[in-house]
N, CA and C atoms as an extended XYZ file, in Angstrom:
258
Properties=species:S:1:pos:R:3:atomname:S:1:resname:S:1:resid:I:1 pbc="F F F"
N        77.882       20.939       10.372 N   MET     1
C        78.360       19.617       10.731 CA  MET     1
C        79.565       19.707       11.672 C   MET     1
N        80.476       20.644       11.371 N   LEU     2
C        81.660       20.801       12.204 CA  LEU     2
C        81.299       21.245       13.614 C   LEU     2
N        80.327       22.168       13.733 N   THR     3
C        79.940       22.620       15.075 CA  THR     3
C        79.317       21.481       15.876 C   THR     3
N        78.586       20.600       15.211 N   GLN     4
C        78.009       19.461       15.936 CA  GLN     4
C        79.126       18.527       16.405 C   GLN     4
N        80.145       18.338       15.590 N   ARG     5
C        81.263       17.490       15.989 CA  ARG     5
C        81.984       18.098       17.188 C   ARG     5
N        82.184       19.413       17.158 N   VAL     6
C        82.826       20.087       18.289 CA  VAL     6
C        81.991       19.886       19.548 C   VAL     6
N        80.665       20.008       19.425 N   HIS     7
C        79.789       19.814       20.581 CA  HIS     7
C        79.915       18.390       21.124 C   HIS     7
N        79.889       17.412       20.242 N   VAL     8
C        80.000       16.013       20.671 CA  VAL     8
C        81.342       15.782       21.359 C   VAL     8
N        82.412       16.349       20.808 N   ASP     9
C        83.734       16.218       21.434 CA  ASP     9
C        83.728       16.801       22.844 C   ASP     9
N        83.079       17.956       23.020 N   ARG    10
C        83.021       18.584       24.351 CA  ARG    10
C        82.228       17.740       25.331 C   ARG    10
N        81.134       17.157       24.870 N   VAL    11
C        80.318       16.309       25.747 CA  VAL    11
C        81.118       15.086       26.190 C   VAL    11
N        81.782       14.429       25.236 N   PHE    12
C        82.575       13.250       25.589 CA  PHE    12
C        83.739       13.618       26.506 C   PHE    12
N        84.366       14.758       26.246 N   HIS    13
C        85.448       15.208       27.136 CA  HIS    13
C        84.899       15.433       28.550 C   HIS    13
N        83.764       16.099       28.646 N   ALA    14
C        83.176       16.400       29.956 CA  ALA    14
C        82.813       15.129       30.706 C   ALA    14
N        82.261       14.152       30.005 N   LEU    15
C        81.822       12.922       30.660 CA  LEU    15
C        82.931       11.877       30.769 C   LEU    15
N        84.091       12.179       30.217 N   GLY    16
C        85.209       11.242       30.270 CA  GLY    16
C        85.884       11.170       31.627 C   GLY    16
N        85.569       12.095       32.497 N   ASP    17
C        86.183       12.140       33.821 CA  ASP    17
C        85.225       11.542       34.858 C   ASP    17
N        85.695       10.600       35.689 N   PRO    18
C        84.804        9.964       36.670 CA  PRO    18
C        84.217       10.941       37.694 C   PRO    18
N        84.963       11.965       38.059 N   THR    19
C        84.440       12.946       39.024 CA  THR    19
C        83.275       13.713       38.404 C   THR    19
N        83.430       14.123       37.146 N   ARG    20
C        82.341       14.846       36.483 CA  ARG    20
C        81.125       13.950       36.272 C   ARG    20
N        81.367       12.669       35.970 N   ARG    21
C        80.232       11.748       35.833 CA  ARG    21
C        79.492       11.617       37.157 C   ARG    21
N        80.219       11.562       38.263 N   ALA    22
C        79.587       11.474       39.585 CA  ALA    22
C        78.779       12.735       39.876 C   ALA    22
N        79.307       13.873       39.467 N   MET    23
C        78.597       15.135       39.681 CA  MET    23
C        77.298       15.159       38.866 C   MET    23
N        77.368       14.716       37.612 N   VAL    24
C        76.173       14.673       36.766 CA  VAL    24
C        75.158       13.693       37.338 C   VAL    24
N        75.636       12.564       37.824 N   GLU    25
C        74.732       11.580       38.432 CA  GLU    25
C        74.002       12.193       39.629 C   GLU    25
N        74.721       12.939       40.456 N   ARG    26
C        74.103       13.596       41.617 CA  ARG    26
C        73.071       14.627       41.165 C   ARG    26
N        73.406       15.388       40.118 N   MET    27
C        72.467       16.404       39.614 CA  MET    27
C        71.254       15.785       38.933 C   MET    27
N        71.349       14.515       38.536 N   SER    28
C        70.198       13.859       37.907 CA  SER    28
C        69.050       13.680       38.897 C   SER    28
N        69.354       13.784       40.179 N   GLU    29
C        68.329       13.679       41.224 CA  GLU    29
C        67.607       15.006       41.424 C   GLU    29
N        68.133       16.080       40.835 N   GLY    30
C        67.534       17.402       40.963 CA  GLY    30
C        68.596       18.448       41.212 C   GLY    30
N        68.202       19.719       41.180 N   PRO    31
C        69.168       20.804       41.404 CA  PRO    31
C        69.861       20.659       42.751 C   PRO    31
N        71.131       21.055       42.785 N   VAL    32
C        71.932       20.925       44.005 CA  VAL    32
C        72.899       22.105       44.085 C   VAL    32
N        73.158       22.547       45.304 N   THR    33
C        74.130       23.633       45.483 CA  THR    33
C        75.542       23.084       45.289 C   THR    33
N        76.462       23.972       44.958 N   VAL    34
C        77.847       23.565       44.746 CA  VAL    34
C        78.427       22.956       46.020 C   VAL    34
N        78.130       23.545       47.162 N   SER    35
C        78.683       23.010       48.413 CA  SER    35
C        78.160       21.611       48.707 C   SER    35
N        76.892       21.339       48.449 N   LYS    36
C        76.347       19.992       48.654 CA  LYS    36
C        76.902       19.024       47.615 C   LYS    36
N        77.120       19.519       46.407 N   LEU    37
C        77.695       18.691       45.357 CA  LEU    37
C        79.123       18.282       45.722 C   LEU    37
N        79.864       19.189       46.355 N   ALA    38
C        81.260       18.949       46.702 CA  ALA    38
C        81.423       18.050       47.926 C   ALA    38
N        80.440       18.051       48.799 N   LYS    39
C        80.574       17.366       50.096 CA  LYS    39
C        81.064       15.914       49.997 C   LYS    39
N        80.458       15.049       49.176 N   PRO    40
C        80.914       13.648       49.156 CA  PRO    40
C        82.187       13.424       48.337 C   PRO    40
N        82.645       14.429       47.633 N   LEU    41
C        83.823       14.271       46.782 CA  LEU    41
C        85.094       14.551       47.582 C   LEU    41
N        86.138       13.831       47.270 N   ALA    42
C        87.414       13.991       47.981 CA  ALA    42
C        88.308       14.996       47.262 C   ALA    42
N        87.714       16.147       46.883 N   ILE    43
C        88.466       17.206       46.208 CA  ILE    43
C        88.066       18.550       46.803 C   ILE    43
N        88.847       19.573       46.511 N   THR    44
C        88.564       20.902       47.051 CA  THR    44
C        87.371       21.525       46.349 C   THR    44
N        86.811       22.531       46.976 N   LEU    45
C        85.707       23.274       46.372 CA  LEU    45
C        86.160       23.937       45.072 C   LEU    45
N        87.399       24.417       45.046 N   ALA    46
C        87.939       25.033       43.822 CA  ALA    46
C        87.987       24.015       42.681 C   ALA    46
N        88.349       22.783       42.981 N   ALA    47
C        88.379       21.733       41.957 CA  ALA    47
C        86.974       21.419       41.456 C   ALA    47
N        85.996       21.422       42.352 N   VAL    48
C        84.608       21.195       41.960 CA  VAL    48
C        84.162       22.283       40.984 C   VAL    48
N        84.513       23.519       41.278 N   VAL    49
C        84.149       24.637       40.402 CA  VAL    49
C        84.792       24.468       39.025 C   VAL    49
N        86.037       24.020       38.981 N   GLN    50
C        86.697       23.788       37.695 CA  GLN    50
C        85.985       22.694       36.901 C   GLN    50
N        85.586       21.629       37.564 N   HIS    51
C        84.829       20.567       36.895 CA  HIS    51
C        83.487       21.113       36.389 C   HIS    51
N        82.838       21.923       37.181 N   LEU    52
C        81.562       22.507       36.759 CA  LEU    52
C        81.738       23.389       35.531 C   LEU    52
N        82.827       24.121       35.446 N   GLN    53
C        83.081       24.969       34.287 CA  GLN    53
C        83.175       24.135       33.016 C   GLN    53
N        83.801       22.977       33.100 N   ILE    54
C        83.900       22.082       31.942 CA  ILE    54
C        82.523       21.544       31.577 C   ILE    54
N        81.746       21.157       32.582 N   LEU    55
C        80.393       20.663       32.320 CA  LEU    55
C        79.507       21.755       31.717 C   LEU    55
N        79.672       22.989       32.187 N   GLU    56
C        78.905       24.104       31.625 CA  GLU    56
C        79.324       24.382       30.186 C   GLU    56
N        80.609       24.361       29.920 N   ALA    57
C        81.107       24.623       28.564 CA  ALA    57
C        80.598       23.580       27.574 C   ALA    57
N        80.360       22.370       28.051 N   SER    58
C        79.848       21.307       27.187 CA  SER    58
C        78.345       21.441       26.952 C   SER    58
N        77.694       22.276       27.751 N   GLY    59
C        76.248       22.451       27.628 CA  GLY    59
C        75.436       21.459       28.435 C   GLY    59
N        76.096       20.610       29.214 N   LEU    60
C        75.383       19.578       29.981 CA  LEU    60
C        74.810       20.087       31.294 C   LEU    60
N        75.401       21.155       31.809 N   VAL    61
C        75.024       21.661       33.131 CA  VAL    61
C        74.841       23.168       33.052 C   VAL    61
N        73.904       23.655       33.851 N   ARG    62
C        73.685       25.099       33.981 CA  ARG    62
C        73.752       25.439       35.461 C   ARG    62
N        74.424       26.547       35.771 N   THR    63
C        74.458       26.998       37.157 CA  THR    63
C        73.815       28.371       37.242 C   THR    63
N        73.291       28.650       38.426 N   GLU    64
C        72.635       29.929       38.675 CA  GLU    64
C        73.052       30.393       40.063 C   GLU    64
N        73.448       31.645       40.145 N   LYS    65
C        73.863       32.186       41.428 CA  LYS    65
C        72.804       33.156       41.939 C   LYS    65
N        72.355       32.897       43.165 N   VAL    66
C        71.407       33.779       43.844 CA  VAL    66
C        72.045       34.131       45.182 C   VAL    66
N        72.413       35.389       45.318 N   GLY    67
C        73.138       35.792       46.521 CA  GLY    67
C        74.490       35.108       46.551 C   GLY    67
N        74.747       34.380       47.612 N   ARG    68
C        76.029       33.669       47.750 CA  ARG    68
C        75.920       32.188       47.409 C   ARG    68
N        74.747       31.762       46.967 N   VAL    69
C        74.512       30.342       46.707 CA  VAL    69
C        74.447       30.083       45.204 C   VAL    69
N        75.280       29.158       44.741 N   ARG    70
C        75.264       28.749       43.334 CA  ARG    70
C        74.620       27.365       43.257 C   ARG    70
N        73.581       27.258       42.433 N   THR    71
C        72.850       26.009       42.257 CA  THR    71
C        73.139       25.450       40.870 C   THR    71
N        73.313       24.139       40.797 N   CYS    72
C        73.637       23.451       39.541 CA  CYS    72
C        72.479       22.543       39.157 C   CYS    72
N        72.265       22.439       37.859 N   ARG    73
C        71.234       21.524       37.360 CA  ARG    73
C        71.648       21.003       35.996 C   ARG    73
N        71.130       19.851       35.638 N   ILE    74
C        71.407       19.272       34.333 CA  ILE    74
C        70.632       20.065       33.284 C   ILE    74
N        71.280       20.286       32.169 N   GLU    75
C        70.671       20.953       31.015 CA  GLU    75
C        70.485       19.871       29.956 C   GLU    75
N        69.312       19.229       29.960 N   ALA    76
C        69.072       18.055       29.111 CA  ALA    76
C        69.299       18.351       27.632 C   ALA    76
N        68.956       19.540       27.182 N   LYS    77
C        69.130       19.828       25.753 CA  LYS    77
C        70.599       19.856       25.356 C   LYS    77
N        71.508       19.921       26.338 N   GLY    78
C        72.931       19.865       26.045 CA  GLY    78
C        73.361       18.540       25.436 C   GLY    78
N        72.614       17.486       25.709 N   LEU    79
C        72.910       16.172       25.117 CA  LEU    79
C        72.531       16.102       23.647 C   LEU    79
N        71.653       16.999       23.223 N   PHE    80
C        71.124       16.918       21.869 CA  PHE    80
C        71.570       18.074       20.988 C   PHE    80
N        72.714       18.654       21.301 N   GLY    81
C        73.264       19.687       20.459 CA  GLY    81
C        72.764       21.079       20.759 C   GLY    81
N        72.015       21.265       21.836 N   GLY    82
C        71.497       22.577       22.165 CA  GLY    82
C        72.355       23.301       23.172 C   GLY    82
N        73.532       22.765       23.467 N   GLY    83
C        74.393       23.348       24.481 CA  GLY    83
C        75.241       24.463       23.942 C   GLY    83
N        76.159       24.941       24.750 N   ALA    84
C        77.027       26.051       24.386 CA  ALA    84
C        78.105       25.564       23.431 C   ALA    84
N        78.070       26.080       22.228 N   VAL    85
C        79.069       25.748       21.229 CA  VAL    85
C        79.566       27.038       20.612 C   VAL    85
N        80.891       27.226       20.574 N   ASP    86
C        81.465       28.433       19.968 CA  ASP    86
C        81.332       28.385       18.473 C   ASP    86
């Protein structure tokens, strides 16, 4: 029960930020590279990566790096307790 509460807290924390919500909304259209995800946002690429780390820690997003390109996608099971929980 406690681990589920921790997971829910992480999800709400991740989605509590408007920038992260915008990023998730963009990823709902399909996988996207970090650079394309960052383009419409008025923040640095480093800030985008920090936001992605929070989304990944919550289990809502998964990223994959192939060569020099990192692609992000929504991890739907993260909404239902299947995400990364310590």
